[in-house]
N, C-alpha and C positions, 0 to 999 in steps of 0.2 A: 686079565681084562681090563680093558681100558676105562679109565676113570670118566666119568660123565659129569659135566658141571653145567650148572644152570644160571651162573652169574659170574663176574669177574673176580678173579682170585684175590685182588687187593682188598675187596668187600669183606671177605672172610678171613683176613689177616695173613695167613700163611698158607703155602702150597700143602706142608704136611697136613693140615687140618683136613684140607679135601680128599685125603687119602680113605678117610672113613665118614666123611659127612658131605652129603650131596643136598644142597638147598634147592627147592623147586618153586618157581614163582607160579602162584595159583593160575595165571592166564596163559603160561607158557605151554601151549599145546605141543609143540614141537620137541621141546625137551621131555615132556611127559610121555611122548610116543618112543622116544630112544630109550628112557629109563624102563618102560615097559618090555620093550623087545629085548633089551640086553640084560636087564636084572629081573625081570618079572614084577616090578613094582607097579600095582594097579590102584590108584587112589579112587577111581570110578567104581570099582567093585568094592571097596570099603565103606563108602557113602557117609563119610564122618560118624563111624560107629567103630566099636573094639571088632576087630576083624583079623583072623588068624590064617595064614596060607602055609605052606611047606617051608617058605623062605623067609617070610617077614610077618610081623604082628604090628597092626595098625592101632594107633592110640591117638585119638582126637582130644584138644584140649582148647575150649573157647576162653580165651584170655581177655581179662578187662585191664588194662594198663593205662599209664598216663604219658601222654606226648604233648610235652610242653604245657599249656594250662587245660589241655582238653583231655577228658577220660574217652578214650576209644575201645572198641571191642573187636577182637578178630578170632579167627579160628586157625589153629594150627594143628596139623596131623603129622604124627611121627610113624615112619615106616621103619620099624628096627628089624635089622638083620643080623646074622653073625658077623659079617664084614662090613655092612655099610648101613649107615643111618641116612634116611632121606626124609627131609622135612618139606611139607606143601605149606607155603606161607604167604602172606600178602606180597603183591607186586612191589610196594614202596619198601623202602629200607626199615627193615623190622627192629627197632631200637632196643627192646628188652634183650636180644641176642648179643648185644654189644657187650654186656657184663659177662656173658659166658664166655666170649672170645678173650676178654680181659683175665677171666679167671683160668682159662687154658694156657695163657701165656705164662701165668704165676705157676701152672702145675702142668708142664708139658706132658707128664705121664698120661694125663686124661685124653690126650688126642691119639693115643695108641690103640684105641679099639673103638668101635661104634657105641659100646656101652658107656664108656667113659664121656664120650661127647655128649650122649643123651643126658647123663648126669648132669653135666654143666649146663646144658640146655634147660632142664626141669629146674635147677637151681636158679637160675636167671628168671625164669618165670614166676618161681615163688617170690624172689625178690620184687619182681614188678608188681605182683599182688600185694604185698607188704606196704609199698610205697602208696598205692591207692587207698588202702585202709587209713593210713596215717593222714592222708589228705582228707579223706571223708571225716577223720576224727577232728581235725583242726576246724572244718566247716561247722561240725557239730558243736564245738566250743564256742564259736562265733554265734550261732544261733541260740545257744543258752542263755547268753546276755540279753538277746531280744525277748526272750521268754521270759526272763526275769523281771525285764521292765514292764512287760504287758501284765505280769501279776501284780506288780505294784500299782499299774494303771495309768502311769506318766512316763513320757520319754524324756530324755536329757535336757530338752528345752523346757519342760514342766507342761506339756500338752497333753491332753487324754488321749490316750490309745483307743482308736476304734478297731472294729472287726477288719475293715478295708486295709488297716495298717499292717495286719499280720499275714496278707494274702501272700507277699513276697517271702516271707520266712516259711510258711507252708509248702510254697512250691519248692524252695531250696531243699527243704527236710524231706519231701517226697522223692525229690532227685537223689539225695543222700541215702535214702532207704533203698532206692533201686540200685544204686552202685554197690552197696554192700551185700545185697542179695545177691548180684551177679559174682561178685569175689567168692562168697560162699560156694557158689556152684562151680567156679574156676578151682578152688581147692579140693573139692571132691573129685574133679577129673584129674588134677595133678596127683593126688593121692593115689588114684587107680592107676594112672601111668607109672608112677614110682614102684608101686607094687608088682606090676608086670616086668618091669625091669629088673627089679630085685630077683624075682624068679627066673629071669632069664640070663642073668648074669653068672658067668663062671665063679667059683669060689675064689677068693682073693681079698685084697685090701679094699676093692672098689666096694664090696658089700657092707663094710661099716659106714661108709660115706653115704651110700645110699640110705642105710638105716637112720643116720642122723638127719639126712633129707626128708624122709617120710617123717620124723618128729617134727622137724621146722614147719613142713606143710600143715601138719596138725596145729601147730602153735599159730600160725597166722589163721588158720580156720577158726580156732577158738577166739583169737583177737577180733576176728569179723563178726562173730556171734555175739561179743560183747558189745561192740559198735551198734549191732543190729537191735539188741536190748535197748541200748541207750536211745536211739533214734524213735523207737516205739515209746519209750518213756516220755521222751519230749513231745511226740505227738499227742499221747494222751494228755500231757499237761496243757496243751496249747487247746485241745477239745474242751477239757474241762473249764479252762478260762473262758473259752467263747460261750459254753452254756451258761455260766455264771453272768456273762455280759447280757446274753439275750434273756435271761432271767430278771436281771435289774431293769432292763428296758420294758419288759412286759409288766414288772411291778409298777415303775412309773405311771404307765398309761392306766393301769388297774386303780391306783391311788386318785389320779386326776378323774377318772370315771366315777369313782366313789364320791369324791368331794362335789362334783358338780352335777350329780344325779338329783339330790333333793332340791336345789335351787331350779333345776330344768323342770322338776314336777310342779314347784309351785309357779313358775311362768306359765306352765301349761294350763294350770286352772284358770289364770287370769287372761290367757289367750282365748277361752271360750266366749261365744256371743250370749250371754244370759241378757234377759231383759232389765233384771235387777241386781246390782252389786253394792251391798250396803257399805263397802270399804270406799267408794267413789264419794259418798256424800261425807265421809269423816275429814275433820280439819287436817288430821295428821295421818291421813290414810296411806299416802305415799311413802311417808318416813316409816310407819309401821310396817308395811309390807317390805321395805328394803332392809330393815333389820332383821325382820322374820327370815328372808333370804339369806342373809349373811349367817344367822344362827344356824340355819339349816345346812350351811357349807362348813362351818366351824366344827360342829359336833362330829362328823365322820372324821374329820382330820384329826380332831383330839383323840378320838377312839383308836385310830390307825397308830398314832405316835405312841399312846400307851401301850399298844400291843407289840411295840417294837417293829413293826413293818417297814418303818422309813430308814432302819438302818442298813 
């Protein structure tokens, strides 16, 4: 059978690699039609779900990976057969597979079967997930410093930190949580694909490599779970700090209200239109009223301070 290729040979390193691996760009309808006619590969029927036919098993993986400084997300669908592995992947150069090609250069035996090629590709996807987790971990460490400063109440310049100052940190934290959650989803799909590969692989040395790969996928999943717990802890710390900050603001207004309520009550009495007010005829009536107003303000302030509500 003539090998069908959907991309230039130099993109995938060697011609021998194309003997068992056929990469298919998502938008390449012509190549997809040829593959459907010659090999019976039908990604439309699979519809991004685990799907089996007499010749192929379809295994989708939604990958979260790092391209430059950006975190991207794409769907890869593996169609695994006894002789060929067909991957439906993005139209642009899919960088995570570069590490798989490098691995197959070091271990040429992997290119001898479709199962060996798929093992290398799944290994590369797992490595891509691990890099994303390390990136998220570094971002969380940086945010941890901001949260510690917020807990202390002042930034590096000695300026008091307000609620608005933490909006950027909260936004970055929510983005980190979303990324980590997506990696957890990716690891579940990678583990499922690796188990299907193990079940479909003939007995041999490749079985031990796939078993190690499954353990590595689980290790990255556990790392992602740890980072997810960490980001949740940081989010809780920020929410606790915000609650304390809001309580302090409410406390300040409550104290102000308590201090000025008695003087306001006195001022209200003297604002009434009575015909006769004896204090108006006193020689020191204004001074007495002023002192009485000050005492009325000091009494609740002293009481609040003795109760420790000013701390």
